[in-house]
C-alpha positions, 0 to 999 in steps of 0.5 A, a space after each residue: 542519468 537515471 534509467 528503469 527497465 521498460 516494463 512489458 505486460 504479459 497476455 495473462 497480465 492483460 487478461 486478469 486486469 481486464 477481469 479484475 476490474 470488472 469484479 472491481 466495478 461490479 460487473 459481476 457480482 458475488 455468486 455469479 460465473 465467469 464465461 468457460 475458459 474456452 469462451 473467455 479465450 475466443 471473446 479475449 483472442 488469446 489461447 486457454 493457457 492464458 486464460 488459466 493463468 489469469 483465472 488461478 492469478 484470480 483465485 490466489 488474489 480472492 476475486 474467484 475460485 476455480 472448481 476443477 472441471 467446473 465453473 468459475 465462482 466469483 467471490 466477495 472481495 472484501 472476504 476473501 481478498 488480502 492486503 494484495 488488492 489495495 493498490 488496485 481498489 485505490 486506483 480503480 477505474 484511472 482515478 482515487 478511490 476516496 473511501 479507500 484512501 481515507 482507510 489507507 491514511 487512518 490505518 497509517 495513523 494507528 499502525 505507525 506508532 505501534 510499529 515505532 513501540 515494537 521496534 523500541 522493544 525489539 531492537 533498540 540500538 540495533 536499528 538507532 543508526 540505521 534511522 540516524 542515517 536515513 535521517 541525516 539523507 531527509 534533511 539534506 535534500 530538499 526535493 519533496 518528492 525525493 523526501 518522500 522516498 526517504 522518508 518510507 525508508 525511514 518507516 521500512 527500517 522500523 519496520 524491520 526493527 520490529 521484527 513483524 512479519 505481519 508488519 514487513 507484509 502490511 508495509 508492503 501493500 501500504 507503500 505499493 498503494 502510495 507509491 504511484 500517488 506520491 508526487 502529488 501528495 509530496 505538498 502535503 507531506 512535506 510538513 511531516 518529512 520536516 519534522 526533524 526535531 520528531 524523529 530525532 525523538 522517536 530515534 532516541 525513544 527507539 535506541 532507549 529500548 522505550 516503546 512508549 516514549 516511540 509510540 508517543 513520538 510516532 503519533 507526533 510526526 503523524 497526526 498532522 499531516 494525518 489531518 491534514 489527508 482527512 481534511 483533503 480527501 473530505 474537500 474531495 469527496 464534496 466536490 465529487 459530488 
């Protein structure tokens, strides 16, 4: 039996979510000022310390600029935010933002092959053994959701093999955005998880220290699913209209 700890959301988390949601929906535009700490505390029924913590988080995320002793000004998050916003942007207002979903899929197609090439150049044999162990797990499980989780392990090992902190942080953000949709996307993604031959080719290229072959193998793995996902996003966009 698998058990998970019960998540407890603090008051500052809830204040952050409310204010971030207002900004993402355009209810408060860039350049406008939020209510003062005292006013927010009164309206939301929390302490000023709780509001202050939420505002600091908003500032770190690139949503606002907090001036010492002054107003809190909303920023253009597209110019000031980081990849940590992807998950929140993707699942804004309880639904999936199709434009953000498209951006994530396209980024995955571009970044994956470059991660593979760098892993071949940097790690080679050191990471190949771990990749083979993960591939064996992938082949040994028929559950589509579990296979997606194992596929994430495979790419995580490649990212670690690339020895790039930038790729590592990008992977973290993309995974955080993807995981809430993992079950819903399992059917579309199952073809990718079943390409044992292509994964073998990628591992062989990494083990041989051949970046060009690793890039080509990763492209071969990712391209069919990318096309399927983009088609599904386009179909959903037409339905939404």
